[in-house]
HTML snippet that shows the backbone in 3Dmol.js (N, CA, C, O; Angstrom):
<script src="https://3Dmol.org/build/3Dmol-min.js"></script>
<div id="view" style="width:600px;height:400px;position:relative"></div>
<script>
const pdb = `
ATOM      1  N   MET A   1      -7.838 -15.202  17.382  1.00  0.00           N
ATOM      2  CA  MET A   1      -7.638 -13.798  17.288  1.00  0.00           C
ATOM      3  C   MET A   1      -6.154 -13.459  17.052  1.00  0.00           C
ATOM      4  O   MET A   1      -5.262 -13.996  17.708  1.00  0.00           O
ATOM      5  N   ASN A   2      -5.932 -12.572  16.117  1.00  0.00           N
ATOM      6  CA  ASN A   2      -4.575 -12.245  15.883  1.00  0.00           C
ATOM      7  C   ASN A   2      -4.394 -10.689  16.136  1.00  0.00           C
ATOM      8  O   ASN A   2      -5.341  -9.921  15.967  1.00  0.00           O
ATOM      9  N   ILE A   3      -3.202 -10.275  16.528  1.00  0.00           N
ATOM     10  CA  ILE A   3      -2.857  -8.747  16.775  1.00  0.00           C
ATOM     11  C   ILE A   3      -1.563  -8.657  15.945  1.00  0.00           C
ATOM     12  O   ILE A   3      -0.516  -9.264  16.170  1.00  0.00           O
ATOM     13  N   GLN A   4      -1.825  -7.775  14.928  1.00  0.00           N
ATOM     14  CA  GLN A   4      -0.685  -7.435  14.098  1.00  0.00           C
ATOM     15  C   GLN A   4       0.221  -6.315  14.817  1.00  0.00           C
ATOM     16  O   GLN A   4      -0.230  -5.205  15.101  1.00  0.00           O
ATOM     17  N   ILE A   5       1.465  -6.692  15.068  1.00  0.00           N
ATOM     18  CA  ILE A   5       2.327  -5.849  15.861  1.00  0.00           C
ATOM     19  C   ILE A   5       3.217  -5.081  14.895  1.00  0.00           C
ATOM     20  O   ILE A   5       3.407  -3.876  15.060  1.00  0.00           O
ATOM     21  N   LEU A   6       3.745  -5.730  13.927  1.00  0.00           N
ATOM     22  CA  LEU A   6       4.668  -5.088  12.930  1.00  0.00           C
ATOM     23  C   LEU A   6       4.361  -5.667  11.564  1.00  0.00           C
ATOM     24  O   LEU A   6       4.076  -6.854  11.406  1.00  0.00           O
ATOM     25  N   ASP A   7       4.431  -4.800  10.607  1.00  0.00           N
ATOM     26  CA  ASP A   7       4.323  -5.304   9.131  1.00  0.00           C
ATOM     27  C   ASP A   7       4.880  -4.103   8.254  1.00  0.00           C
ATOM     28  O   ASP A   7       4.166  -3.191   7.837  1.00  0.00           O
ATOM     29  N   GLY A   8       6.091  -4.203   8.053  1.00  0.00           N
ATOM     30  CA  GLY A   8       6.681  -3.179   7.069  1.00  0.00           C
ATOM     31  C   GLY A   8       8.165  -3.265   6.880  1.00  0.00           C
ATOM     32  O   GLY A   8       8.845  -4.090   7.489  1.00  0.00           O
ATOM     33  N   GLU A   9       8.686  -2.352   5.978  1.00  0.00           N
ATOM     34  CA  GLU A   9      10.082  -2.329   5.882  1.00  0.00           C
ATOM     35  C   GLU A   9      10.617  -1.112   6.861  1.00  0.00           C
ATOM     36  O   GLU A   9       9.967  -0.098   7.116  1.00  0.00           O
ATOM     37  N   PHE A  10      11.761  -1.379   7.291  1.00  0.00           N
ATOM     38  CA  PHE A  10      12.493  -0.521   8.221  1.00  0.00           C
ATOM     39  C   PHE A  10      14.023  -0.303   7.787  1.00  0.00           C
ATOM     40  O   PHE A  10      14.640  -1.188   7.194  1.00  0.00           O
ATOM     41  N   LYS A  11      14.537   0.812   8.090  1.00  0.00           N
ATOM     42  CA  LYS A  11      16.017   1.042   7.994  1.00  0.00           C
ATOM     43  C   LYS A  11      16.570  -0.039   9.077  1.00  0.00           C
ATOM     44  O   LYS A  11      15.903  -0.406  10.044  1.00  0.00           O
ATOM     45  N   SER A  12      17.754  -0.453   8.811  1.00  0.00           N
ATOM     46  CA  SER A  12      18.406  -1.342   9.636  1.00  0.00           C
ATOM     47  C   SER A  12      18.467  -0.967  11.160  1.00  0.00           C
ATOM     48  O   SER A  12      18.244  -1.766  12.068  1.00  0.00           O
ATOM     49  N   ASN A  13      18.825   0.461  11.332  1.00  0.00           N
ATOM     50  CA  ASN A  13      18.885   0.902  12.729  1.00  0.00           C
ATOM     51  C   ASN A  13      17.487   1.051  13.391  1.00  0.00           C
ATOM     52  O   ASN A  13      17.364   0.974  14.614  1.00  0.00           O
ATOM     53  N   GLU A  14      16.459   1.261  12.577  1.00  0.00           N
ATOM     54  CA  GLU A  14      15.097   1.272  13.123  1.00  0.00           C
ATOM     55  C   GLU A  14      14.697  -0.133  13.581  1.00  0.00           C
ATOM     56  O   GLU A  14      14.194  -0.344  14.685  1.00  0.00           O
ATOM     57  N   ALA A  15      14.960  -1.130  12.625  1.00  0.00           N
ATOM     58  CA  ALA A  15      14.661  -2.538  13.034  1.00  0.00           C
ATOM     59  C   ALA A  15      15.267  -3.041  14.298  1.00  0.00           C
ATOM     60  O   ALA A  15      14.674  -3.722  15.135  1.00  0.00           O
ATOM     61  N   ILE A  16      16.571  -2.621  14.359  1.00  0.00           N
ATOM     62  CA  ILE A  16      17.377  -3.028  15.661  1.00  0.00           C
ATOM     63  C   ILE A  16      16.691  -2.357  16.709  1.00  0.00           C
ATOM     64  O   ILE A  16      16.410  -3.029  17.701  1.00  0.00           O
ATOM     65  N   GLU A  17      16.368  -1.156  16.675  1.00  0.00           N
ATOM     66  CA  GLU A  17      15.754  -0.477  17.832  1.00  0.00           C
ATOM     67  C   GLU A  17      14.411  -1.074  18.169  1.00  0.00           C
ATOM     68  O   GLU A  17      14.121  -1.285  19.346  1.00  0.00           O
ATOM     69  N   LEU A  18      13.594  -1.350  17.204  1.00  0.00           N
ATOM     70  CA  LEU A  18      12.182  -1.957  17.466  1.00  0.00           C
ATOM     71  C   LEU A  18      12.418  -3.507  18.095  1.00  0.00           C
ATOM     72  O   LEU A  18      11.764  -3.862  19.075  1.00  0.00           O
ATOM     73  N   ILE A  19      13.238  -4.251  17.562  1.00  0.00           N
ATOM     74  CA  ILE A  19      13.447  -5.674  18.030  1.00  0.00           C
ATOM     75  C   ILE A  19      14.028  -5.506  19.490  1.00  0.00           C
ATOM     76  O   ILE A  19      13.565  -6.173  20.415  1.00  0.00           O
ATOM     77  N   THR A  20      14.973  -4.671  19.661  1.00  0.00           N
ATOM     78  CA  THR A  20      15.701  -4.609  20.907  1.00  0.00           C
ATOM     79  C   THR A  20      14.757  -4.159  22.095  1.00  0.00           C
ATOM     80  O   THR A  20      14.754  -4.678  23.212  1.00  0.00           O
ATOM     81  N   GLN A  21      13.945  -3.097  21.673  1.00  0.00           N
ATOM     82  CA  GLN A  21      12.932  -2.762  22.683  1.00  0.00           C
ATOM     83  C   GLN A  21      11.896  -3.835  23.118  1.00  0.00           C
ATOM     84  O   GLN A  21      11.454  -3.994  24.255  1.00  0.00           O
ATOM     85  N   MET A  22      11.580  -4.570  21.951  1.00  0.00           N
ATOM     86  CA  MET A  22      10.555  -5.644  22.194  1.00  0.00           C
ATOM     87  C   MET A  22      11.163  -6.802  23.099  1.00  0.00           C
ATOM     88  O   MET A  22      10.483  -7.385  23.944  1.00  0.00           O
ATOM     89  N   ILE A  23      12.394  -7.063  22.870  1.00  0.00           N
ATOM     90  CA  ILE A  23      13.093  -8.158  23.593  1.00  0.00           C
ATOM     91  C   ILE A  23      13.388  -7.601  25.050  1.00  0.00           C
ATOM     92  O   ILE A  23      13.280  -8.356  26.016  1.00  0.00           O
ATOM     93  N   HIS A  24      13.692  -6.515  25.173  1.00  0.00           N
ATOM     94  CA  HIS A  24      13.977  -5.957  26.571  1.00  0.00           C
ATOM     95  C   HIS A  24      12.701  -6.005  27.301  1.00  0.00           C
ATOM     96  O   HIS A  24      12.796  -6.350  28.479  1.00  0.00           O
ATOM     97  N   ILE A  25      11.506  -5.727  26.846  1.00  0.00           N
ATOM     98  CA  ILE A  25      10.138  -5.863  27.511  1.00  0.00           C
ATOM     99  C   ILE A  25       9.941  -7.399  28.015  1.00  0.00           C
ATOM    100  O   ILE A  25       9.548  -7.664  29.151  1.00  0.00           O
ATOM    101  N   LYS A  26      10.242  -8.317  27.094  1.00  0.00           N
ATOM    102  CA  LYS A  26      10.141  -9.628  27.484  1.00  0.00           C
ATOM    103  C   LYS A  26      11.106 -10.006  28.551  1.00  0.00           C
ATOM    104  O   LYS A  26      10.755 -10.733  29.479  1.00  0.00           O
ATOM    105  N   ILE A  27      12.347  -9.519  28.443  1.00  0.00           N
ATOM    106  CA  ILE A  27      13.309  -9.788  29.485  1.00  0.00           C
ATOM    107  C   ILE A  27      12.782  -9.256  30.784  1.00  0.00           C
ATOM    108  O   ILE A  27      12.730  -9.973  31.783  1.00  0.00           O
ATOM    109  N   LYS A  28      12.407  -8.060  30.781  1.00  0.00           N
ATOM    110  CA  LYS A  28      11.963  -7.441  31.978  1.00  0.00           C
ATOM    111  C   LYS A  28      10.715  -8.075  32.594  1.00  0.00           C
ATOM    112  O   LYS A  28      10.489  -8.024  33.803  1.00  0.00           O
ATOM    113  N   TYR A  29       9.927  -8.668  31.717  1.00  0.00           N
ATOM    114  CA  TYR A  29       8.790  -9.399  32.327  1.00  0.00           C
ATOM    115  C   TYR A  29       9.313 -10.651  33.100  1.00  0.00           C
ATOM    116  O   TYR A  29       8.895 -10.886  34.234  1.00  0.00           O
ATOM    117  N   HIS A  30      10.253 -11.474  32.468  1.00  0.00           N
ATOM    118  CA  HIS A  30      10.836 -12.581  33.099  1.00  0.00           C
ATOM    119  C   HIS A  30      11.606 -12.192  34.433  1.00  0.00           C
ATOM    120  O   HIS A  30      11.473 -12.910  35.424  1.00  0.00           O
ATOM    121  N   GLU A  31      12.331 -11.172  34.464  1.00  0.00           N
ATOM    122  CA  GLU A  31      13.037 -10.693  35.670  1.00  0.00           C
ATOM    123  C   GLU A  31      12.012 -10.363  36.778  1.00  0.00           C
ATOM    124  O   GLU A  31      12.253 -10.708  37.935  1.00  0.00           O
ATOM    125  N   ASN A  32      10.832  -9.680  36.448  1.00  0.00           N
ATOM    126  CA  ASN A  32       9.947  -9.451  37.402  1.00  0.00           C
ATOM    127  C   ASN A  32       9.367 -10.763  37.915  1.00  0.00           C
ATOM    128  O   ASN A  32       9.206 -10.888  39.129  1.00  0.00           O
ATOM    129  N   LYS A  33       9.073 -11.649  37.168  1.00  0.00           N
ATOM    130  CA  LYS A  33       8.594 -12.976  37.643  1.00  0.00           C
ATOM    131  C   LYS A  33       9.561 -13.734  38.527  1.00  0.00           C
ATOM    132  O   LYS A  33       9.214 -14.402  39.500  1.00  0.00           O
ATOM    133  N   ILE A  34      10.868 -13.567  38.084  1.00  0.00           N
ATOM    134  CA  ILE A  34      11.918 -14.095  38.978  1.00  0.00           C
ATOM    135  C   ILE A  34      11.906 -13.602  40.355  1.00  0.00           C
ATOM    136  O   ILE A  34      12.023 -14.336  41.335  1.00  0.00           O
ATOM    137  N   SER A  35      11.765 -12.379  40.393  1.00  0.00           N
ATOM    138  CA  SER A  35      11.724 -11.694  41.667  1.00  0.00           C
ATOM    139  C   SER A  35      10.647 -12.056  42.649  1.00  0.00           C
ATOM    140  O   SER A  35      10.792 -12.040  43.871  1.00  0.00           O
ATOM    141  N   LEU A  36       9.558 -12.384  42.003  1.00  0.00           N
ATOM    142  CA  LEU A  36       8.332 -12.860  42.725  1.00  0.00           C
ATOM    143  C   LEU A  36       8.306 -14.407  43.072  1.00  0.00           C
ATOM    144  O   LEU A  36       7.514 -14.868  43.894  1.00  0.00           O
ATOM    145  N   SER A  37       9.207 -15.149  42.403  1.00  0.00           N
ATOM    146  CA  SER A  37       9.124 -16.623  42.532  1.00  0.00           C
ATOM    147  C   SER A  37      10.013 -17.131  43.625  1.00  0.00           C
ATOM    148  O   SER A  37      11.078 -16.578  43.900  1.00  0.00           O
ATOM    149  N   GLN A  38       9.549 -18.217  44.259  1.00  0.00           N
ATOM    150  CA  GLN A  38      10.471 -18.870  45.250  1.00  0.00           C
ATOM    151  C   GLN A  38      10.718 -20.414  44.776  1.00  0.00           C
ATOM    152  O   GLN A  38      11.311 -21.240  45.470  1.00  0.00           O
ATOM    153  N   LEU A  39      10.232 -20.643  43.629  1.00  0.00           N
ATOM    154  CA  LEU A  39      10.486 -21.948  43.064  1.00  0.00           C
ATOM    155  C   LEU A  39      11.768 -21.961  42.185  1.00  0.00           C
ATOM    156  O   LEU A  39      11.837 -21.330  41.130  1.00  0.00           O
ATOM    157  N   GLU A  40      12.746 -22.694  42.668  1.00  0.00           N
ATOM    158  CA  GLU A  40      14.023 -22.777  41.890  1.00  0.00           C
ATOM    159  C   GLU A  40      13.954 -23.174  40.438  1.00  0.00           C
ATOM    160  O   GLU A  40      14.663 -22.679  39.562  1.00  0.00           O
ATOM    161  N   GLU A  41      13.008 -24.144  40.246  1.00  0.00           N
ATOM    162  CA  GLU A  41      12.738 -24.664  38.893  1.00  0.00           C
ATOM    163  C   GLU A  41      12.258 -23.574  37.912  1.00  0.00           C
ATOM    164  O   GLU A  41      12.645 -23.539  36.743  1.00  0.00           O
ATOM    165  N   ASP A  42      11.400 -22.690  38.445  1.00  0.00           N
ATOM    166  CA  ASP A  42      10.851 -21.597  37.697  1.00  0.00           C
ATOM    167  C   ASP A  42      11.853 -20.495  37.388  1.00  0.00           C
ATOM    168  O   ASP A  42      11.892 -19.912  36.305  1.00  0.00           O
ATOM    169  N   ILE A  43      12.587 -20.274  38.321  1.00  0.00           N
ATOM    170  CA  ILE A  43      13.671 -19.244  38.205  1.00  0.00           C
ATOM    171  C   ILE A  43      14.737 -19.653  37.209  1.00  0.00           C
ATOM    172  O   ILE A  43      15.192 -18.855  36.389  1.00  0.00           O
ATOM    173  N   LYS A  44      15.153 -21.011  37.306  1.00  0.00           N
ATOM    174  CA  LYS A  44      16.152 -21.468  36.330  1.00  0.00           C
ATOM    175  C   LYS A  44      15.523 -21.389  34.895  1.00  0.00           C
ATOM    176  O   LYS A  44      16.204 -20.946  33.970  1.00  0.00           O
ATOM    177  N   ALA A  45      14.246 -21.809  34.697  1.00  0.00           N
ATOM    178  CA  ALA A  45      13.658 -21.825  33.369  1.00  0.00           C
ATOM    179  C   ALA A  45      13.564 -20.546  32.868  1.00  0.00           C
ATOM    180  O   ALA A  45      13.738 -20.369  31.662  1.00  0.00           O
ATOM    181  N   ARG A  46      13.252 -19.386  33.793  1.00  0.00           N
ATOM    182  CA  ARG A  46      13.110 -17.978  33.230  1.00  0.00           C
ATOM    183  C   ARG A  46      14.517 -17.494  32.850  1.00  0.00           C
ATOM    184  O   ARG A  46      14.702 -16.800  31.850  1.00  0.00           O
ATOM    185  N   GLU A  47      15.525 -17.887  33.694  1.00  0.00           N
ATOM    186  CA  GLU A  47      16.904 -17.393  33.438  1.00  0.00           C
ATOM    187  C   GLU A  47      17.383 -18.010  32.131  1.00  0.00           C
ATOM    188  O   GLU A  47      18.158 -17.390  31.404  1.00  0.00           O
ATOM    189  N   THR A  48      16.936 -19.212  31.827  1.00  0.00           N
ATOM    190  CA  THR A  48      17.372 -19.787  30.536  1.00  0.00           C
ATOM    191  C   THR A  48      16.678 -19.031  29.404  1.00  0.00           C
ATOM    192  O   THR A  48      17.338 -18.836  28.383  1.00  0.00           O
ATOM    193  N   LYS A  49      15.550 -18.627  29.461  1.00  0.00           N
ATOM    194  CA  LYS A  49      14.694 -17.850  28.511  1.00  0.00           C
ATOM    195  C   LYS A  49      15.406 -16.589  28.292  1.00  0.00           C
ATOM    196  O   LYS A  49      15.638 -16.218  27.141  1.00  0.00           O
ATOM    197  N   ILE A  50      15.796 -15.853  29.380  1.00  0.00           N
ATOM    198  CA  ILE A  50      16.442 -14.462  29.269  1.00  0.00           C
ATOM    199  C   ILE A  50      17.711 -14.693  28.439  1.00  0.00           C
ATOM    200  O   ILE A  50      17.966 -13.972  27.475  1.00  0.00           O
ATOM    201  N   LYS A  51      18.531 -15.736  28.833  1.00  0.00           N
ATOM    202  CA  LYS A  51      19.775 -15.864  28.169  1.00  0.00           C
ATOM    203  C   LYS A  51      19.504 -16.235  26.654  1.00  0.00           C
ATOM    204  O   LYS A  51      20.337 -15.901  25.811  1.00  0.00           O
ATOM    205  N   ARG A  52      18.447 -16.864  26.319  1.00  0.00           N
ATOM    206  CA  ARG A  52      18.193 -17.186  24.864  1.00  0.00           C
ATOM    207  C   ARG A  52      17.701 -15.981  24.064  1.00  0.00           C
ATOM    208  O   ARG A  52      17.964 -15.873  22.867  1.00  0.00           O
ATOM    209  N   LEU A  53      16.972 -15.058  24.748  1.00  0.00           N
ATOM    210  CA  LEU A  53      16.604 -13.827  24.184  1.00  0.00           C
ATOM    211  C   LEU A  53      17.748 -12.952  23.926  1.00  0.00           C
ATOM    212  O   LEU A  53      17.823 -12.301  22.884  1.00  0.00           O
ATOM    213  N   GLN A  54      18.731 -12.909  24.931  1.00  0.00           N
ATOM    214  CA  GLN A  54      19.828 -12.055  24.780  1.00  0.00           C
ATOM    215  C   GLN A  54      20.720 -12.540  23.596  1.00  0.00           C
ATOM    216  O   GLN A  54      21.250 -11.762  22.802  1.00  0.00           O
ATOM    217  N   LYS A  55      20.836 -13.905  23.550  1.00  0.00           N
ATOM    218  CA  LYS A  55      21.649 -14.565  22.426  1.00  0.00           C
ATOM    219  C   LYS A  55      21.019 -14.202  21.006  1.00  0.00           C
ATOM    220  O   LYS A  55      21.653 -13.756  20.049  1.00  0.00           O
ATOM    221  N   ASP A  56      19.742 -14.459  21.047  1.00  0.00           N
ATOM    222  CA  ASP A  56      18.965 -14.077  19.794  1.00  0.00           C
ATOM    223  C   ASP A  56      19.098 -12.642  19.276  1.00  0.00           C
ATOM    224  O   ASP A  56      19.207 -12.376  18.079  1.00  0.00           O
ATOM    225  N   LEU A  57      19.081 -11.673  20.333  1.00  0.00           N
ATOM    226  CA  LEU A  57      19.211 -10.280  20.005  1.00  0.00           C
ATOM    227  C   LEU A  57      20.628  -9.943  19.599  1.00  0.00           C
ATOM    228  O   LEU A  57      20.873  -9.108  18.728  1.00  0.00           O
ATOM    229  N   TYR A  58      21.575 -10.637  20.273  1.00  0.00           N
ATOM    230  CA  TYR A  58      22.927 -10.417  19.831  1.00  0.00           C
ATOM    231  C   TYR A  58      23.178 -10.821  18.386  1.00  0.00           C
ATOM    232  O   TYR A  58      23.817 -10.060  17.659  1.00  0.00           O
ATOM    233  N   GLU A  59      22.670 -12.073  17.895  1.00  0.00           N
ATOM    234  CA  GLU A  59      22.817 -12.572  16.597  1.00  0.00           C
ATOM    235  C   GLU A  59      22.042 -11.696  15.593  1.00  0.00           C
ATOM    236  O   GLU A  59      22.512 -11.387  14.498  1.00  0.00           O
ATOM    237  N   PHE A  60      20.795 -11.306  16.042  1.00  0.00           N
ATOM    238  CA  PHE A  60      20.108 -10.443  15.137  1.00  0.00           C
ATOM    239  C   PHE A  60      20.839  -9.116  14.774  1.00  0.00           C
ATOM    240  O   PHE A  60      20.946  -8.719  13.614  1.00  0.00           O
ATOM    241  N   ARG A  61      21.332  -8.467  15.857  1.00  0.00           N
ATOM    242  CA  ARG A  61      22.110  -7.257  15.654  1.00  0.00           C
ATOM    243  C   ARG A  61      23.347  -7.450  14.836  1.00  0.00           C
ATOM    244  O   ARG A  61      23.657  -6.577  14.025  1.00  0.00           O
ATOM    245  N   ASN A  62      24.068  -8.507  14.981  1.00  0.00           N
ATOM    246  CA  ASN A  62      25.250  -8.825  14.163  1.00  0.00           C
ATOM    247  C   ASN A  62      24.838  -9.105  12.728  1.00  0.00           C
ATOM    248  O   ASN A  62      25.519  -8.680  11.795  1.00  0.00           O
ATOM    249  N   THR A  63      23.808  -9.764  12.554  1.00  0.00           N
ATOM    250  CA  THR A  63      23.303 -10.036  11.114  1.00  0.00           C
ATOM    251  C   THR A  63      22.865  -8.818  10.480  1.00  0.00           C
ATOM    252  O   THR A  63      23.192  -8.643   9.306  1.00  0.00           O
ATOM    253  N   ILE A  64      22.130  -7.894  11.116  1.00  0.00           N
ATOM    254  CA  ILE A  64      21.507  -6.825  10.403  1.00  0.00           C
ATOM    255  C   ILE A  64      22.664  -5.800  10.345  1.00  0.00           C
ATOM    256  O   ILE A  64      22.668  -5.100   9.333  1.00  0.00           O
ATOM    257  N   ASP A  65      23.540  -5.610  11.153  1.00  0.00           N
ATOM    258  CA  ASP A  65      24.685  -4.652  11.123  1.00  0.00           C
ATOM    259  C   ASP A  65      25.567  -4.884   9.977  1.00  0.00           C
ATOM    260  O   ASP A  65      26.134  -3.944   9.419  1.00  0.00           O
ATOM    261  N   SER A  66      25.705  -6.134   9.597  1.00  0.00           N
ATOM    262  CA  SER A  66      26.836  -6.521   8.608  1.00  0.00           C
ATOM    263  C   SER A  66      26.418  -6.737   7.223  1.00  0.00           C
ATOM    264  O   SER A  66      27.200  -6.769   6.273  1.00  0.00           O
ATOM    265  N   THR A  67      24.882  -6.914   7.135  1.00  0.00           N
ATOM    266  CA  THR A  67      24.464  -7.271   5.739  1.00  0.00           C
ATOM    267  C   THR A  67      23.423  -6.452   5.139  1.00  0.00           C
ATOM    268  O   THR A  67      23.267  -6.510   3.919  1.00  0.00           O
ATOM    269  N   THR A  68      22.702  -5.705   5.845  1.00  0.00           N
ATOM    270  CA  THR A  68      21.393  -5.229   5.356  1.00  0.00           C
ATOM    271  C   THR A  68      21.246  -3.669   5.667  1.00  0.00           C
ATOM    272  O   THR A  68      21.733  -3.180   6.687  1.00  0.00           O
ATOM    273  N   LYS A  69      20.589  -2.969   4.784  1.00  0.00           N
ATOM    274  CA  LYS A  69      20.268  -1.498   4.899  1.00  0.00           C
ATOM    275  C   LYS A  69      18.644  -1.436   5.129  1.00  0.00           C
ATOM    276  O   LYS A  69      18.121  -0.534   5.782  1.00  0.00           O
ATOM    277  N   VAL A  70      18.003  -2.368   4.591  1.00  0.00           N
ATOM    278  CA  VAL A  70      16.460  -2.317   4.776  1.00  0.00           C
ATOM    279  C   VAL A  70      16.104  -3.625   5.283  1.00  0.00           C
ATOM    280  O   VAL A  70      16.653  -4.623   4.816  1.00  0.00           O
ATOM    281  N   VAL A  71      15.189  -3.713   6.245  1.00  0.00           N
ATOM    282  CA  VAL A  71      14.672  -4.993   7.022  1.00  0.00           C
ATOM    283  C   VAL A  71      13.234  -5.021   6.837  1.00  0.00           C
ATOM    284  O   VAL A  71      12.592  -3.998   7.075  1.00  0.00           O
ATOM    285  N   LYS A  72      12.673  -6.046   6.450  1.00  0.00           N
ATOM    286  CA  LYS A  72      11.287  -6.261   6.429  1.00  0.00           C
ATOM    287  C   LYS A  72      10.949  -7.075   7.838  1.00  0.00           C
ATOM    288  O   LYS A  72      11.554  -8.098   8.157  1.00  0.00           O
ATOM    289  N   LEU A  73       9.973  -6.517   8.576  1.00  0.00           N
ATOM    290  CA  LEU A  73       9.579  -7.139   9.856  1.00  0.00           C
ATOM    291  C   LEU A  73       8.160  -7.383   9.780  1.00  0.00           C
ATOM    292  O   LEU A  73       7.427  -6.517   9.300  1.00  0.00           O
ATOM    293  N   LYS A  74       7.667  -8.560  10.238  1.00  0.00           N
ATOM    294  CA  LYS A  74       6.351  -8.864  10.438  1.00  0.00           C
ATOM    295  C   LYS A  74       6.119  -9.639  11.648  1.00  0.00           C
ATOM    296  O   LYS A  74       6.717 -10.698  11.839  1.00  0.00           O
ATOM    297  N   ALA A  75       5.243  -9.139  12.510  1.00  0.00           N
ATOM    298  CA  ALA A  75       5.124  -9.851  13.770  1.00  0.00           C
ATOM    299  C   ALA A  75       3.662  -9.947  14.094  1.00  0.00           C
ATOM    300  O   ALA A  75       3.009  -8.908  13.992  1.00  0.00           O
ATOM    301  N   ILE A  76       3.061 -11.040  14.466  1.00  0.00           N
ATOM    302  CA  ILE A  76       1.758 -11.226  14.689  1.00  0.00           C
ATOM    303  C   ILE A  76       1.686 -12.029  15.947  1.00  0.00           C
ATOM    304  O   ILE A  76       2.368 -13.033  16.150  1.00  0.00           O
ATOM    305  N   ILE A  77       0.813 -11.519  16.783  1.00  0.00           N
ATOM    306  CA  ILE A  77       0.427 -12.293  18.066  1.00  0.00           C
ATOM    307  C   ILE A  77      -0.767 -13.097  17.850  1.00  0.00           C
ATOM    308  O   ILE A  77      -1.865 -12.590  17.621  1.00  0.00           O
ATOM    309  N   ASN A  78      -0.546 -14.407  17.926  1.00  0.00           N
ATOM    310  CA  ASN A  78      -1.845 -15.308  17.750  1.00  0.00           C
ATOM    311  C   ASN A  78      -2.338 -15.671  19.201  1.00  0.00           C
ATOM    312  O   ASN A  78      -1.630 -16.138  20.093  1.00  0.00           O
ATOM    313  N   ILE A  79      -3.623 -15.383  19.273  1.00  0.00           N
ATOM    314  CA  ILE A  79      -4.185 -15.739  20.718  1.00  0.00           C
ATOM    315  C   ILE A  79      -5.201 -16.789  20.522  1.00  0.00           C
ATOM    316  O   ILE A  79      -6.129 -16.648  19.726  1.00  0.00           O
ATOM    317  N   ASP A  80      -5.022 -17.881  21.274  1.00  0.00           N
ATOM    318  CA  ASP A  80      -5.919 -19.002  21.243  1.00  0.00           C
ATOM    319  C   ASP A  80      -6.689 -18.960  22.670  1.00  0.00           C
ATOM    320  O   ASP A  80      -6.083 -19.121  23.729  1.00  0.00           O
ATOM    321  N   LEU A  81      -7.983 -18.743  22.599  1.00  0.00           N
ATOM    322  CA  LEU A  81      -8.636 -18.708  23.864  1.00  0.00           C
ATOM    323  C   LEU A  81      -9.193 -20.203  24.246  1.00  0.00           C
ATOM    324  O   LEU A  81      -9.938 -20.836  23.498  1.00  0.00           O
ATOM    325  N   LYS A  82      -8.792 -20.612  25.337  1.00  0.00           N
ATOM    326  CA  LYS A  82      -9.223 -21.994  25.762  1.00  0.00           C
ATOM    327  C   LYS A  82     -10.152 -22.045  26.898  1.00  0.00           C
ATOM    328  O   LYS A  82     -10.559 -23.129  27.316  1.00  0.00           O
TER     329      LYS A  82
END
`;
const viewer = $3Dmol.createViewer("view");
viewer.addModel(pdb, "pdb");
viewer.setStyle({}, {cartoon: {color: "spectrum"}});
viewer.zoomTo();
viewer.render();
</script>
């Protein structure tokens, strides 16, 4: 099963806003899991994921801000039921 999240062209500021909001949702998800977890291993793994998301967002924003006026975004969630 696939869920189409994004498929289109956006002004650079709109693309930045969409991606920023999506990444912030994912960061908030990991922060909530950290607050509920007591396993140090799980907490460290989630902190690493948060740092990677923040780094990716920073790099995306810098790339878009400096090079592009229109951005094509395509995002599909692929769901495998097991």
